[in-house]
BALUMLUM-955508 format. One line per field, with one value per residue: x, y, z of N, C-alpha, C in turn; residue in one letter. Coordinates in steps of 0.001 Angstrom, whole numbers, padded with zeros to 6 digits, always signed. Layout:
BEGIN
nxx: (X,...)
nyy: (Y,...)
nzz: (Z,...)
caxx: (X,...)
cayy: (Y,...)
cazz: (Z,...)
cxx: (X,...)
cyy: (Y,...)
czz: (Z,...)
aa: (A,...)
//
This chain:
BEGIN
nxx: (+090414,+089509,+089482,+089927,+091387,+093685,+094632,+095219,+097337,+099247,+099578,+098076,+095621,+092117,+088789,+086918,+085488,+086015,+085826,+088698,+090108,+092552,+095920,+097306,+098679,+098884,+097811,+096311,+094641,+091430,+088109,+087883,+090445,+093696,+096280,+099404,+101050,+104034,+106134,+106738,+106926,+104823,+102596,+100609,+098973,+097576,+095134,+093375,+093153,+091484,+091448,+090266,+091438,+094256,+097587,+099469,+101377,+100287,+100502,+099768,+097091,+095086,+095028,+093710,+091086,+087546,+086020,+087867,+089621,+092036,+095029,+097098,+100546,+104012,+105679,+104981,+105919,+107286,+105173,+103521,+105164,+105187,+102550,+102225,+102893,+100628,+098869,+099847,+099639,+099135,+102007,+101901,+099108,+095617,+093269,+092339,+093624,+096395,+095573,+096356,+097068,+096401,+098260,+100575,+103962,+105416,+108252,+109926,+110272,+109208,+107568,+104313,+102065,+098880,+095849,+096985,+097507,+098344,+099159,+098603,+100893,+103047,+106317,+107848,+110715,+112924,+113263,+112041,+110193,+106951,+104786,+101742,+098589,+099515,+099872,+100611,+101180,+100329,+102661,+104985,+108316,+109949,+112958,+115367,+115356,+114265,+112603,+109375,+107485,+104507,+101447,+102378,+102125,+102347,+102810,+102148,+104411,+106750,+110091,+112014,+115052,+117461,+117744,+116642,+114725,+111514,+109421,+110188,+110502,+110878,+113756,+113172,+112946,+111871,+113096,+113689,+113883,+115932,+117474,+116742,+115720,+112780,+110912,+109390,+106705,+106085,+103296,+102377,+102775,+104367,+104281,+104763,+104616,+103537,+105943,+108296,+111689,+113700,+116831,+119381,+119680,+118661,+116850,+113635,+111772,+108727,+105910,+105636,+103114,+100542,+102001,+105083,+106119,+106982,+107024,+105547,+107607,+110070,+113549,+115685,+118829,+121265,+121797,+120610,+119112,+115950,+114048,+111350,+108078,+108915,+108737,+109210,+109524,+107888,+109703,+112166,+115680,+117793,+121019,+123481,+124135,+123078,+120917,+117841,+116577,+113906,+110623,+111367,+110783,+110830,+110608,+109334,+111481,+113914,+117400,+119760,+123096,+125725,+126135,+124986,+122874,+120065,+118833,+116047,+112490,+112284,+112038,+112677,+112984,+111299,+113157,+115664,+119194,+121442,+124757,+127244,+127865,+126746,+125252,+122124,+120540,+118552,+115363,+115025,+113998,+114295,+114948,+117995,+121550,+123316,+125898,+128312,+129091,+128659,+125712,+126027,+125334,+126502,+128614,+129626,+130535,+132637,+134378,+135024,+136425,+138625,+139856,+140479,+142323,+144407,+145140,+146220,+148480,+149984)
nyy: (+080357,+077012,+075490,+072743,+072344,+073792,+072258,+069936,+070809,+071289,+068833,+067963,+066463,+067142,+067572,+069493,+072329,+075502,+078752,+080477,+083626,+084911,+085439,+086285,+088047,+086630,+088412,+090239,+088865,+087951,+086395,+084971,+084430,+082859,+081988,+081550,+079909,+079740,+080654,+080750,+083195,+084731,+083674,+084787,+086074,+084117,+082977,+085084,+085535,+086389,+084895,+082611,+080172,+078481,+077541,+075304,+073712,+070673,+070647,+073110,+073279,+073690,+076417,+077573,+079686,+079057,+079013,+078802,+077073,+074520,+073669,+071097,+070513,+069559,+071432,+074373,+076909,+076319,+075200,+077450,+079058,+077534,+077861,+080572,+081025,+080420,+082457,+084812,+087897,+088570,+089637,+091205,+093016,+093233,+095919,+099370,+102109,+104188,+106824,+110010,+113106,+116225,+118189,+116880,+115957,+113915,+112445,+111311,+107746,+106510,+104011,+103072,+101253,+099451,+100680,+102614,+105676,+109028,+111988,+115597,+117910,+116174,+115000,+112814,+111349,+110433,+106969,+105760,+103140,+102365,+100353,+098347,+099350,+101404,+104316,+107735,+110617,+114187,+116638,+115154,+113923,+111862,+110603,+109879,+106480,+105103,+102352,+101335,+099066,+096995,+097933,+099813,+102606,+106028,+109067,+112656,+115228,+113736,+112597,+110607,+109284,+108641,+105299,+104016,+101327,+100426,+098362,+095757,+092136,+090831,+089319,+086324,+082992,+079659,+076584,+073282,+069998,+068734,+070724,+072390,+075611,+077313,+079680,+082530,+084133,+087494,+089128,+091590,+095190,+098437,+101500,+104933,+107725,+111243,+113800,+112338,+111401,+109568,+108165,+107770,+104599,+103189,+100524,+099249,+096827,+095089,+094240,+090970,+089957,+092377,+095636,+097420,+100365,+103755,+106463,+109785,+112480,+111188,+110707,+109221,+108079,+107534,+104185,+102508,+099750,+098444,+096114,+093670,+094472,+096404,+099318,+102650,+105355,+108623,+111363,+110181,+109441,+107799,+106981,+106663,+103358,+102088,+099577,+097761,+094861,+092506,+093382,+095257,+097953,+101340,+104076,+107482,+110021,+108595,+108146,+106690,+105994,+105881,+102697,+101455,+098928,+096646,+093686,+091528,+091906,+093649,+096597,+100117,+102773,+105995,+108922,+107867,+107452,+105813,+105194,+105365,+102253,+100862,+097998,+096699,+094387,+093767,+094834,+098318,+100124,+102475,+105766,+107082,+107538,+105281,+102845,+100764,+097175,+094254,+096266,+099265,+101996,+104986,+106497,+104642,+102696,+104057,+104502,+101869,+101127,+102771,+101687,+099117,+099799,+100813,+098466,+096981,+098425,+098096)
nzz: (+086807,+087452,+090705,+090820,+088504,+089123,+091282,+089894,+088237,+090197,+091309,+093508,+095519,+095619,+096754,+096419,+094652,+093004,+091612,+090725,+090598,+090686,+092065,+095263,+098145,+101457,+103270,+101709,+099967,+098576,+098616,+096175,+095445,+095409,+097709,+099512,+102279,+104007,+105548,+108932,+110198,+109371,+110542,+112160,+110364,+109061,+110331,+109901,+107211,+104154,+101961,+099447,+099008,+100346,+099905,+101702,+104391,+105935,+108686,+109606,+109389,+111331,+111716,+109643,+108406,+108815,+106410,+104423,+101935,+102043,+100315,+100563,+100997,+101092,+100104,+099894,+098943,+096562,+095072,+094857,+093233,+090870,+090120,+089513,+086857,+085459,+085887,+084962,+083176,+079635,+077771,+075464,+074655,+073793,+073109,+073760,+071813,+072913,+075254,+074845,+076096,+074492,+075002,+075619,+074790,+072523,+071452,+068375,+067630,+069899,+071736,+072624,+074572,+074465,+075988,+077584,+079411,+078996,+080601,+080970,+079514,+079551,+078801,+076659,+075704,+072945,+072070,+074224,+075776,+076514,+078262,+078167,+079633,+081295,+083362,+083180,+084905,+084954,+083729,+083878,+083102,+080878,+080208,+077475,+076259,+078405,+079974,+080574,+082126,+081620,+083285,+085102,+087332,+087280,+088898,+089084,+087957,+087879,+087312,+085225,+084560,+081908,+080694,+082873,+084307,+084873,+086607,+085949,+086304,+089612,+091232,+091666,+092669,+093150,+094537,+093520,+095040,+093793,+092838,+090648,+089361,+089766,+088175,+089648,+088521,+088390,+089446,+090159,+090298,+089694,+091471,+091212,+093120,+093242,+092351,+092433,+091702,+089534,+089065,+086438,+084838,+086967,+088560,+089169,+090597,+089874,+092003,+093474,+094200,+094480,+095006,+094275,+095761,+095408,+097320,+097640,+096661,+096984,+096259,+094036,+093244,+090544,+089266,+091217,+092902,+093407,+094989,+094570,+095793,+097604,+099746,+099570,+101589,+101965,+100691,+101013,+100429,+098219,+097608,+094977,+093790,+095969,+097485,+097768,+099117,+098435,+099641,+101543,+103763,+103882,+106086,+106255,+104917,+105078,+104631,+102532,+102143,+099589,+098117,+100302,+101740,+102103,+103765,+102944,+103752,+106016,+108166,+108205,+110400,+110256,+109230,+109615,+109006,+106898,+106655,+103994,+102425,+104507,+106012,+106343,+108247,+109986,+111320,+111921,+114554,+115936,+115124,+113777,+113162,+111329,+110594,+108839,+108832,+110615,+111322,+113192,+115499,+114000,+115238,+117085,+115336,+114018,+116176,+116773,+114453,+114724,+117012,+116097,+114152,+115755,+117113,+115029,+114483,+116711)
caxx: (+090728,+088863,+090373,+090297,+092452,+094879,+095106,+095812,+098627,+100182,+099682,+097465,+094243,+091119,+087424,+086071,+085790,+085777,+086426,+089777,+090337,+093911,+096769,+097584,+099353,+098067,+097149,+095441,+093795,+089984,+087496,+088069,+091862,+094494,+097536,+100183,+101677,+105184,+107046,+106070,+106950,+103535,+101537,+099511,+098088,+096839,+093742,+092526,+093151,+090192,+091654,+089403,+092269,+095637,+098530,+100229,+101672,+099149,+100703,+099152,+095686,+094215,+094990,+092916,+089707,+086549,+085528,+088995,+090018,+093472,+095715,+098180,+101754,+105205,+106458,+104054,+106588,+107522,+103878,+103114,+105960,+104692,+101216,+102248,+102976,+099286,+098063,+100518,+098922,+099910,+102928,+101321,+097679,+094634,+092573,+092218,+094843,+096721,+094938,+097455,+096550,+096874,+099395,+101758,+104927,+105981,+109274,+109974,+110833,+108633,+106545,+103345,+101177,+097429,+095153,+097846,+097022,+099410,+098520,+098891,+102257,+104057,+107342,+108461,+111794,+113171,+113758,+111302,+109167,+105921,+103987,+100278,+097909,+100363,+099363,+101652,+100482,+100644,+103945,+106103,+109317,+110579,+114149,+115569,+115702,+113645,+111637,+108324,+106748,+103043,+100694,+103020,+101366,+103282,+102073,+102430,+105707,+107769,+111184,+112686,+116215,+117790,+118173,+115931,+113755,+110475,+108407,+110680,+110284,+111817,+114645,+112538,+112888,+111768,+114086,+113255,+114774,+117088,+118281,+116270,+115179,+111460,+110668,+108172,+106238,+105632,+101956,+102028,+103128,+105103,+103631,+105566,+103719,+103888,+107206,+109400,+112707,+114414,+118086,+119737,+120033,+118081,+115850,+112618,+111045,+107303,+105561,+105262,+101679,+100465,+102819,+106259,+105684,+107902,+106045,+105650,+108800,+111305,+114570,+116512,+120008,+121599,+122332,+120006,+118262,+114849,+113440,+109892,+107227,+109487,+108028,+110128,+108682,+107869,+110888,+113395,+116758,+118657,+122188,+123949,+124576,+122400,+119992,+116848,+116056,+112453,+109733,+111920,+109896,+111495,+109729,+109509,+112759,+115087,+118513,+120711,+124296,+126199,+126411,+124264,+121936,+119252,+118226,+114618,+111462,+112560,+111566,+113588,+112180,+111392,+114258,+116921,+120235,+122381,+125970,+127723,+128254,+126091,+124466,+120995,+120073,+117432,+114495,+115469,+112808,+114646,+115654,+119355,+122534,+123926,+126872,+129111,+128500,+127251,+125329,+126116,+125263,+127678,+129711,+130205,+131261,+133880,+135265,+135479,+137447,+139822,+140507,+141065,+143516,+145469,+145608,+147033,+149758,+150750)
cayy: (+078946,+076169,+074962,+071374,+072451,+074212,+071090,+069025,+071387,+071190,+067450,+067864,+065965,+068028,+067124,+070684,+073150,+076917,+079586,+081304,+084717,+085438,+085128,+087468,+087780,+086125,+089550,+091009,+088022,+087927,+085062,+084272,+084379,+081825,+082466,+080463,+080175,+078859,+081234,+080908,+084611,+085324,+082810,+085601,+086484,+082974,+082838,+086206,+085725,+086343,+084104,+081447,+078962,+078672,+076431,+075273,+072404,+070166,+070906,+074404,+073171,+074204,+077880,+078036,+080120,+078008,+078993,+078787,+075735,+074284,+072735,+070685,+070034,+069815,+072461,+075448,+077973,+075787,+075083,+078809,+079485,+076812,+078346,+081949,+080975,+080263,+083649,+086000,+088544,+088595,+090763,+092017,+092981,+093926,+096984,+100676,+102862,+105053,+108135,+110960,+114474,+117032,+119026,+116033,+115976,+112584,+112516,+110138,+106472,+106126,+102968,+103148,+100110,+099593,+101044,+103499,+107051,+110015,+113205,+116916,+118460,+115115,+114916,+111492,+111556,+109376,+105671,+105255,+102113,+102386,+099153,+098405,+099630,+102306,+105671,+108732,+111818,+115490,+117345,+114225,+113888,+110561,+110860,+108864,+105065,+104519,+101276,+101279,+097835,+096982,+098127,+100806,+103837,+107128,+110255,+113946,+115877,+112697,+112583,+109316,+109564,+107688,+103941,+103402,+100274,+100452,+097313,+094437,+091071,+090658,+088155,+085374,+081608,+078572,+075575,+071910,+069195,+068316,+071885,+073250,+076905,+077540,+081122,+083135,+085200,+088578,+089490,+092910,+096355,+099507,+102810,+106091,+108825,+112564,+114482,+111371,+111453,+108304,+108397,+106981,+103183,+102598,+099497,+099069,+095602,+095023,+093359,+089588,+090220,+093733,+096632,+098128,+101761,+104840,+107456,+111180,+113275,+110406,+110979,+108029,+108394,+106594,+102851,+101975,+098579,+098312,+094805,+093537,+094752,+097386,+100573,+103739,+106362,+109988,+112228,+109418,+109617,+106639,+107429,+105753,+101989,+101462,+098535,+097241,+093529,+092455,+093616,+096224,+099105,+102514,+105131,+108811,+110727,+107738,+108402,+105585,+106438,+105081,+101272,+100881,+097896,+095972,+092377,+091650,+091719,+094412,+097974,+101134,+103832,+107311,+109847,+107135,+107590,+104699,+105710,+104627,+100850,+100238,+096802,+096566,+092999,+093643,+096005,+099447,+100731,+103774,+106600,+107461,+107442,+103963,+102531,+099553,+095840,+094442,+097669,+099888,+103464,+105409,+106885,+103406,+102049,+104782,+104209,+100492,+101108,+103399,+100738,+098066,+100378,+100875,+097101,+096555,+099149,+097717)
cazz: (+086684,+088456,+091728,+090459,+087502,+089866,+092022,+088909,+087849,+091321,+091754,+094832,+095462,+096225,+096435,+096345,+093492,+093200,+090575,+091254,+089654,+090733,+093206,+096064,+099410,+102553,+103901,+100815,+099127,+098839,+098605,+094906,+095138,+096063,+098270,+100103,+103578,+104194,+106530,+110231,+110572,+109007,+111054,+112694,+109275,+108517,+110799,+109489,+105767,+103449,+100745,+099258,+099031,+100792,+099746,+102956,+104965,+106707,+110107,+109938,+109024,+112392,+111696,+108507,+108675,+108574,+105029,+103492,+101497,+102083,+099425,+101460,+100346,+101903,+099418,+099499,+098184,+095227,+094380,+094514,+092083,+089694,+089750,+088997,+085393,+084885,+086158,+084442,+082074,+078380,+077621,+074391,+074974,+072971,+073827,+073130,+071549,+074058,+075414,+075021,+076146,+073360,+075413,+075819,+073691,+072331,+070418,+067489,+068098,+071186,+071621,+073718,+074484,+074530,+077235,+078366,+079503,+079145,+081089,+080409,+079531,+079699,+077762,+076527,+074743,+071970,+072509,+075392,+075580,+077548,+078067,+078174,+080905,+082077,+083571,+083434,+085334,+084367,+083898,+084080,+082036,+080710,+079402,+076436,+076463,+079603,+079728,+081589,+081870,+081749,+084536,+085973,+087604,+087525,+089312,+088449,+088224,+088053,+086349,+085126,+083727,+080841,+080985,+084006,+083998,+085898,+086534,+085547,+087285,+090700,+091132,+092566,+092198,+094125,+094176,+093725,+095883,+093001,+092505,+089569,+089772,+089180,+088160,+090176,+087646,+089257,+088971,+090669,+089491,+090369,+091529,+091590,+093473,+092731,+092691,+092554,+090657,+089409,+088378,+085264,+084983,+088175,+088268,+090206,+090262,+090182,+093108,+093172,+094258,+094990,+094331,+094771,+095759,+095740,+097765,+097231,+096934,+097134,+095246,+093893,+092432,+089478,+089575,+092444,+092695,+094376,+094770,+094507,+096962,+098524,+099966,+099874,+102219,+101459,+100768,+101253,+099455,+098033,+096859,+093930,+094056,+097117,+097046,+098701,+098824,+098367,+100784,+102490,+103950,+104422,+106547,+105676,+105038,+105267,+103709,+102414,+101451,+098467,+098316,+101445,+101272,+103118,+103559,+102666,+104779,+107227,+108149,+108714,+111002,+109613,+109519,+109834,+107995,+106787,+106023,+102821,+102597,+105656,+105692,+107268,+108237,+110918,+111402,+112743,+115140,+116500,+114158,+114149,+112093,+111473,+109566,+108971,+108734,+110963,+111514,+114508,+115438,+113246,+116129,+117613,+114242,+113791,+117315,+116602,+113404,+115265,+117925,+115275,+113520,+116774,+117360,+113901,+114531,+117910)
cxx: (+090013,+089895,+090813,+091415,+093763,+095486,+095777,+097197,+099674,+100368,+099161,+096025,+093306,+089734,+086424,+086433,+085362,+086430,+087454,+090143,+091757,+094658,+097080,+098314,+098354,+097228,+096076,+094480,+092331,+089427,+087673,+089537,+092555,+095796,+098303,+100703,+102815,+106111,+106329,+106052,+105588,+102346,+100350,+098510,+097193,+095401,+092804,+092494,+091737,+090287,+090681,+090160,+093677,+096422,+099425,+100536,+100519,+099280,+100077,+097657,+094760,+094087,+094163,+091550,+088711,+086152,+086647,+089412,+091542,+093919,+097001,+099337,+102932,+106106,+105559,+104702,+106835,+106213,+103342,+103848,+105469,+103374,+101246,+102273,+101592,+098380,+098700,+099730,+099771,+100829,+102448,+099806,+096849,+094009,+092551,+093598,+095129,+095935,+096032,+096883,+097191,+098063,+100674,+102655,+105613,+106971,+109245,+110593,+110425,+107567,+105641,+102300,+099702,+096971,+095959,+097318,+098191,+098765,+098997,+100371,+103334,+105033,+107939,+109461,+112117,+113709,+113047,+110317,+108227,+104983,+102493,+099762,+098779,+099653,+100534,+100966,+101038,+102060,+105130,+107025,+109975,+111732,+114424,+115887,+115280,+112688,+110659,+107440,+105241,+102589,+101295,+102140,+102349,+102483,+102463,+103816,+106820,+108827,+111869,+113820,+116610,+118233,+117483,+114939,+112775,+109493,+108875,+110412,+111313,+112644,+114141,+112424,+112647,+112644,+113544,+114266,+116019,+117852,+117845,+115650,+113868,+111113,+109352,+107804,+105606,+104367,+101531,+102470,+103955,+104265,+104646,+104609,+104256,+105280,+108369,+110390,+113536,+115655,+118335,+120147,+119625,+117007,+114918,+111742,+109581,+107045,+105298,+103743,+101566,+101486,+104122,+105910,+106802,+107021,+106476,+106987,+110088,+112250,+115550,+117602,+120170,+122017,+121870,+119114,+117222,+114081,+111926,+109226,+107885,+108582,+109058,+109297,+108831,+109210,+112163,+114395,+117602,+119796,+122713,+124508,+124017,+121371,+119075,+116414,+114541,+111745,+110385,+110992,+110667,+110446,+110033,+110925,+113938,+116132,+119444,+121890,+124709,+126600,+125847,+123214,+121170,+119038,+116729,+113751,+111832,+112061,+112628,+112767,+112331,+112575,+115560,+117894,+121170,+123596,+126383,+128253,+127683,+125231,+123382,+120445,+118890,+116619,+115089,+114220,+113041,+115449,+117036,+120240,+123335,+124938,+127538,+128343,+129297,+126967,+125440,+125649,+126577,+128857,+130406,+131043,+132610,+134883,+135848,+136582,+138763,+140580,+141156,+142354,+144686,+146021,+146531,+148407,+150627,+151532)
cyy: (+078170,+075606,+073545,+071363,+072855,+073028,+070084,+069507,+071144,+069768,+067230,+067380,+066905,+067537,+068276,+071470,+074592,+077669,+080524,+082354,+085260,+084976,+086416,+087060,+087252,+087238,+090175,+090174,+088086,+086556,+084288,+084183,+083273,+082450,+081270,+080904,+079181,+079342,+081449,+082343,+085261,+084506,+083606,+086020,+085350,+082881,+083948,+086417,+085604,+085508,+082938,+080153,+079334,+077395,+076420,+073843,+071973,+070455,+072230,+074431,+073818,+075723,+078443,+078560,+079065,+077887,+078989,+077356,+075627,+073314,+072338,+070041,+070300,+070875,+073624,+076520,+077545,+075691,+076455,+079285,+078820,+077394,+079739,+081997,+080979,+081461,+084928,+086566,+088502,+089811,+091731,+091893,+093689,+095046,+098277,+101270,+103801,+106357,+109135,+112367,+115313,+117926,+118216,+116095,+114617,+112668,+111266,+108920,+106137,+105068,+103034,+102055,+100456,+099991,+101982,+104928,+107989,+111360,+114479,+117277,+117416,+115199,+113518,+111570,+110287,+108094,+105074,+104170,+102150,+101216,+099408,+098713,+100452,+103645,+106597,+110064,+113099,+115947,+116421,+114232,+112509,+110749,+109692,+107475,+104515,+103411,+101198,+100081,+098018,+097270,+099163,+102046,+104925,+108391,+111496,+114456,+114871,+112847,+111222,+109468,+108362,+106325,+103279,+102356,+100180,+099305,+095974,+093413,+091143,+089398,+087114,+083990,+080689,+077425,+074175,+071168,+068731,+069504,+072723,+074523,+077156,+079019,+081479,+084285,+086282,+089202,+090889,+094028,+097327,+100775,+103858,+107236,+110162,+113011,+113530,+111609,+110180,+108535,+107445,+105564,+102584,+101594,+099322,+097898,+095693,+094090,+091938,+089487,+091629,+094621,+096941,+099605,+102702,+106042,+108893,+111815,+112512,+110693,+109808,+108310,+107380,+105237,+102326,+100795,+098500,+097040,+094826,+093822,+095656,+098606,+101615,+104924,+107753,+110694,+111481,+109674,+108352,+107036,+106297,+104431,+101414,+100456,+098072,+095850,+093524,+092662,+094432,+097428,+100247,+103529,+106454,+109341,+109852,+108108,+107188,+106046,+105486,+103676,+100713,+099910,+097288,+094512,+092580,+091533,+092401,+095844,+098902,+102335,+105152,+108119,+109148,+107418,+106388,+105210,+104831,+103256,+100208,+099062,+096563,+095146,+092768,+094933,+097058,+100179,+102146,+104578,+106975,+107411,+106167,+103737,+101200,+098274,+094889,+095874,+098086,+101341,+103992,+105805,+105660,+102710,+102732,+104546,+102803,+100417,+101728,+102436,+099595,+098549,+100438,+099479,+096628,+097211,+098680,+096423)
czz: (+087802,+089443,+091397,+089413,+088172,+090608,+091086,+088492,+088938,+091834,+093161,+094681,+096202,+095819,+096453,+095096,+093730,+092046,+091216,+090205,+089676,+091960,+093954,+097338,+100436,+103168,+103018,+099985,+099561,+098488,+097305,+094493,+095929,+096559,+098826,+101463,+103754,+105304,+107859,+110741,+110339,+109531,+111591,+111614,+108780,+109026,+110302,+107978,+105198,+102177,+100663,+099400,+099494,+100524,+100983,+103375,+105870,+108194,+110557,+109639,+110051,+112382,+110539,+108958,+108211,+107105,+103991,+103195,+101543,+101003,+100140,+100695,+101274,+101256,+098957,+098624,+096742,+094440,+093983,+093274,+090804,+089190,+089135,+087473,+084761,+085141,+085619,+083259,+080808,+078325,+076548,+074508,+073916,+073793,+073044,+072833,+072722,+074048,+075768,+075001,+075043,+073719,+075645,+074585,+073631,+071177,+069526,+068175,+069531,+070934,+072845,+073525,+074618,+075941,+078130,+078303,+079811,+079480,+080414,+080563,+079822,+078532,+077790,+075385,+073955,+072605,+073700,+074958,+076778,+077278,+078045,+079580,+081858,+082225,+083889,+083695,+084737,+084697,+084156,+082862,+082032,+079731,+078439,+076982,+077820,+079167,+080890,+081268,+082075,+083173,+085484,+086119,+088022,+087807,+088526,+088851,+088519,+086963,+086395,+084112,+082869,+081370,+082154,+083498,+085157,+085666,+086033,+086649,+088399,+090494,+092110,+091953,+093393,+093624,+094480,+094592,+095134,+092423,+091326,+090135,+089025,+089300,+088833,+089251,+088523,+088692,+089402,+089736,+090323,+090348,+091990,+091889,+092960,+093200,+092950,+091419,+090706,+088559,+087219,+085645,+086328,+087764,+089460,+089801,+090662,+091359,+092633,+093141,+094841,+094297,+095060,+094692,+096194,+096067,+097440,+097619,+097105,+095968,+095213,+092858,+091297,+090052,+090931,+092072,+093797,+094044,+094856,+095862,+098004,+098641,+100399,+100350,+101617,+101715,+101166,+100133,+099423,+097096,+095969,+094474,+095356,+096597,+098152,+098256,+098988,+099697,+101897,+102558,+104615,+104872,+105860,+105935,+105451,+104219,+103726,+101565,+100345,+098870,+099621,+100926,+102433,+102751,+103341,+103910,+106099,+107053,+108729,+109158,+110243,+110130,+109922,+108695,+108065,+106021,+104846,+103208,+103854,+105218,+106727,+107160,+109171,+110910,+112339,+113250,+115640,+115486,+114685,+112926,+112323,+110350,+109811,+108719,+109622,+111406,+112984,+114371,+114862,+114142,+116711,+116557,+114013,+114928,+117197,+115554,+113900,+116189,+117161,+114622,+114506,+117050,+116255,+113923,+115700,+117699)
aa: (M,K,L,T,K,I,A,Q,I,L,G,I,E,I,N,Q,D,K,E,I,T,G,M,N,T,L,K,D,A,I,E,N,E,I,T,F,F,D,N,P,K,Y,L,K,Q,L,P,S,T,K,A,G,V,V,I,L,K,E,E,F,K,E,Y,L,P,K,D,T,I,G,L,F,T,D,E,P,Y,L,K,M,A,M,L,T,K,H,F,V,K,P,L,I,R,D,G,K,N,P,E,I,D,E,T,A,Q,I,E,P,N,V,M,I,G,K,N,T,K,I,G,K,N,V,L,I,M,S,G,V,V,V,G,C,D,V,E,I,G,D,N,S,V,I,Y,P,N,V,T,I,Y,N,D,T,K,I,G,C,N,V,K,I,H,S,G,A,V,I,G,S,D,G,F,G,Y,A,H,T,K,T,G,E,H,I,K,I,Y,H,L,G,Y,V,E,L,E,D,D,V,E,I,G,A,N,T,T,I,D,R,G,A,F,G,K,T,I,I,K,K,G,A,K,I,D,N,L,V,Q,I,G,H,N,C,E,V,G,E,Y,S,I,L,V,S,Q,S,G,L,A,G,S,T,K,L,G,R,N,V,V,M,G,G,Q,A,A,T,S,G,H,L,E,I,A,P,F,T,Q,I,A,A,R,G,G,V,T,K,T,I,K,Q,A,G,I,Y,G,G,F,P,L,Y,P,Q,K,T,W,L,K,L,Q,A,K,I,S,K,L,L,K,S)
//
């Protein structure tokens, strides 16, 4: 899309033009892509962005790289949300029929979209829907009634249990000054690396831009929610009813107990354990065992509960 057309859609004046091929994050965008900047937390990324165009407030104009064009507005996040609608790929796509290895076993009542590739010894059971431009690696098993959205990448030896949904839109909306909710169309995808197992009725949202990734050997229980652009580290374990808000990054071998949850845009150090119902609201830099809400080292949390119990009895 031409930049002048984008500016027209967003109601922003611009006297330059450029062909824009897509949207991306501030960090990952390239010269023919457009991005946005609204959160000062990411100000360090602005001077080094490779994006051709950035939607931002005029007060940050001085941080723009010399060759990057600025679209100035007092509502960058809202304008970004409005623009995603115009870059979303079609849900139903043209292209080649699926490439299915002769050793794969596909049961009746399975739907597979265009341009999809199914590897060796894959088993896809009845009622599964596989979207367009999906890749499923060798020896993977997809149990009944799983839904795999467009563009998902699945490695080898992966197991996805019944009712799981992989690649649905994240829960993302921008809000107008008068209270309307403007949908952010999620343009990214989900990647499951080798040896991952996904439990029944678990949901994994696609990236807003870029990807949500579940790394090698991670094991995810039933009824787990993973938000857009999350990264689950190698061999991590997420127990039933736990949840990750968008852009959470778990290091290797993190364990989250039942109903534990995180706020978004934070990191958890490798080999950390979060006890059941623990609430993580800040980045954890030091591995350990944590619990409660607000989060404490687990031993401290248990001592605190014991003292509260004594006070109530006195």
